N, C-alpha and C positions, 0 to 999 in steps of 0.2 A: 448261297454265302453271301450277306449282304459285303457290298465292296469296301465301306471303312472299315470295317472288321476284319476283311482278307489282309488288307494293308496292314492293320495292327498285328495279326497274327504274323505274316511276313518280316515284318521289322522285328518282332520279338524273338521271331526263328533266326535271325540273321545276327543279332546281337549275340544271342548264347553262342552261335556256331563260330563269332569272332573269339570268344572269350574260352571257349572249348579248345581254342590254339592251344593255350598254356595250361587249363585245368581239366586233368583228362579223370573220366569215372564218376563226374559229380553233377550230372544232368538235373537231376532233380532240386539238389539245392541252390543251383543256376538258375533254374524256372522259378523258385520262389524268390530269390532275390531279385528278378527281372520282374515278377508280380509285386512285389513291394514298392521297387521303383514306379512302375507305373499307376499304384494305388497311392502315392505321394507319403508313404510310410518310411520309418527309419527299422534298421534292421540290428538284433544284437546277435554278433557269433561265439559262441562259447565253446572252446575246445584247446586241444592241445597245442604246444608251439610246433611252428614246423609243417602245418596243414594247407598253408595257403592262403589263410585270410587276408592278408596284404594284397599280395597277387590277386585275388578275387578283385578286391574293390580299386585296384588300380586297373585291372583290364575293364570292367565294367566303365569307367570314365574314360577310358581310351575308346570303346566301340561306343559309347553315346555322344560322343565329344562332347562332354562337359569338362568343366574346372575340378581339378583334383587337388586337396589337401591333405597331409598328414600329421595328426595330432599326436605326440608321444605322451600319455598320462604319467606323471612322474610325482610321488608326495609333495616335492617342492614346487608342481605347477600350480600359477596363480592364476584367477579368472581373468586376468588381462592377458596372458599369455595366449588365451582364446581368441577372447573378443577384440583385443586391441586397445586402442585409447587416445587420449591425446599427449602429442609429445611436443615440447617446446622446442623451436627453429631459433636458433640462436641469430643465425645471419638474417632471417627475416624477421626477427622481433614479435614472433607470434606462435599461437599454439597451432600444431596441425593434427590431424587426425590421420593415425596408421592402424589401416583395419589387419583385424587378426584372421589368422588362419580358416575362420568359421565362416568369412565370407569367399564360400566357395559352391559350388553344385553337389559334390559328393564331398564329403568331409570325413576320415577314418579317424576314430577315437580310441587308440592303441592301447590296451590294456586300460580301460577305463575304469577300473576298479583300484587302481594304484593311486589315484589322485584323491586329496581330501573332499570330504561333502562339499565344501564351497565351492570349490573348482569344478566340481561333478555338476553342481547346482547352476554354475555357470550356461551349461548347454540346454537347461529345462527350457527357457524363455524361446530359446533359438530353434530348438525341437519342436514344441506347441504352436509357436506364434509365428515363427521365422520372421523372426526381426530381434535385434538387438539394442538395448537403451546403455548409451554412453554420456554422463553427464546430463542425465535429463532430456537427450536427443534420442528419438527413436529412430533407428535405419533399419529398412526391409533388406532380407537376405537375397540372396540371387535365387530365381526360377528356373529349374525346378533345384530343391534343396532335400538332400540325404542324408543322414549318418550312419555311417556304419560303423557301429563299435566292437570292438573284441575284448575277450577278459578270457583267463586262465582259471578252469575249473580245478585244479589241484593245487595250486600255489595260494594261501590264504596269508601267510605271515607278510605283514607292512602293507595290507590290502583295506579296503573301506567298501562293504558290500553294496551295491546300489538300493537306495531306499525303493520301497513299491509305488511311489508317486513318478520316479525317473523310469523305473521298468514298466509300467504300464503306459510310457509313451512310447515304447517299441512299437509297432505292428507285430513283429514278428521275433522268436528267439530260435535261434537256428547251431546246429552241429554239423561239421563238415565231414568228421571220421576218415579213419586211415583208409587209403588205397585197397584193392586188393593185390595180391600180388602179380598178375597179369596186367592191373593198370600202372603199377609202379614200374615192371619193366619198360611198360609204354612211355613212361616219363623220360627215363633214363634214354632210352632211344631217341626220342624225339631232341633231346638236350644234347645228345653226340651229334646228330645228324645236322643241328643249327648252326653248331661250333660256338654257340655264347651262350652265355645265361638268359639275356633278354630274348622275348620273342614278339614280331613284330604284329602288331594288333591295327587294324584297319578300322577308321571310323565309319559306322554304318549310318547315324543318325546324328541329330543336334539337337539342342533346347526345345527352338522351336518345335519340330516335328513332333519331340517328346511330349510337350504340352497339349499340343495337339491330339497326341494319341488319348491323352488324358480326357479330353472332352469329348470326344468321342464315348468312353467308356461310360461316360455319365447316362448315356442314352441306353445302357443296355437292359433288358427288360428284368424285373425281378417278379417272381407271381406272388400273392400273397400267403400262397401255402408255403414257399421257400423262406420270408419272412418270418413266418409261424416257426417253422423248424430251426430258424437261426436262435429265434427268443426262448425257445424249448431247450436246446441244446446249453446256453449259457444260462438258463435258468436252474437246470439239474445242475450246476457246478456249484451253486449256492446253497444246496440244500441234500449234498453229499456228507455224510457224517465224518469222513476222512479231511473235510476242507472247513478251516476256520474261516475264511475269506473268500467267498468266489468271485469268478468274473466280475468286471465293470461293465456299463454300458458300453464303454471303449471297446471291449471285448466284440459285442455283437458288430460294432460299427465295423472294425477290423475285418470279420468273418464278410460283412455285408460288401464291402471293397475289392477284398482280396477273391471273392467269388466272381463278383463282375471281370474283373480282369482276366481271371482263366477263361472266363467265357469268349471275351473278346481275343484271346490269344489262341482259342482254339478256331476263331472263326465266326463265333455263332451271336446273338444277338439277343440271346435269354439265357439265364441261369438255372442249371439243374443239380439236384441235390449232391450229385459228386463234387460238384464245385466248391461247396459248401466243407464237403468232408475231409476233403484233402488240407485243408487249413485248420482245421480244430486244433491239433495238437501244437503245432508252431506258433497259432494266434494266442491262444488261451494257456499254454503250460506256464510260460513266466507268471502269469496275473493271478493266478491261485497261490494261497497262504494255506500250507498245511497245517495240521494238527501235529503239535512239538513231536508226538512219537514217529512221525515220518518224514523230519527235517533232513537226517542222515541218509534217507532214500534218495538217489539221485533220479531215479526214471518215475517217482511215485506219480507227480504230475500227470505224465504221459500215461500209465497205466489206468489212473484215475479217468481221463479222458475217453480214452477206450473204452472203459466200462460204459460212458456216456453215450457214446457212440453206437454203442451196440442195443443200450435200453432205450432209447429214442428213434421211434419209426421214422423213416425219411419217408418223403409224401410221395404220392406216386405221380407224374405228370402226363396230363394228356395232350 
């Protein structure tokens, strides 16, 4: 095991273990969020209320040693409430910049679909370009920068569905799901034993180390057959009769980035087909625009991707 990838695997393991002190039984989801963090991508969490979406974001920020900000999206939220702006200081007789909550390492956009499209678009430049433009002045956002957005899949009254252009900027779309009865009993036991709502999350790393981990991942080897496999998977979504618009090249890039991260988290310096397969559904499902007859079927996109995975043979690595 190459030393630099052993370090990545160890740090990733320690971060997830810290988050698991408060999040019970959701190892797969936590691993996917960790992968998105190392890949430099944003995550959309779509699930019911009360499933610890905010707690997950806050716990990751604490374990990673990153600055955290939460924005509650509402219909009356304005773009300036996200980005900030210039405010007149009467005492100093000048305009001063007040940075908005987007100037943080991890930004939780809570119930993002409750804000107007104009306000939602304020995140677009930040998510894609890692910068904000105010009064003609462009200011870089801190690195690393990650948006964790949440939305409720059952309450649509008074909401504004995210347009495809914004959905495509999320590296992954995840669901957390309810805990099993055993896991829920464990949640109650831990709360009873610590005698308080908050749990202590120890800092494992910092922004500098996290950026160094990202640099190391750029050296993970990807065989030409693996790249061909990624291209064929994404192309298959464009030719399926049930799909009106298939995944864009941004979907191919997402699979490449995430597969390299998973290899590094396993301590390897090369990608195998399983590294790609595990991310096909979370990285591509939200990028598909289905035919109208499937719009009301919530899991239709994932079922289509499962069929694509079965139809496209994985390369044999030697």
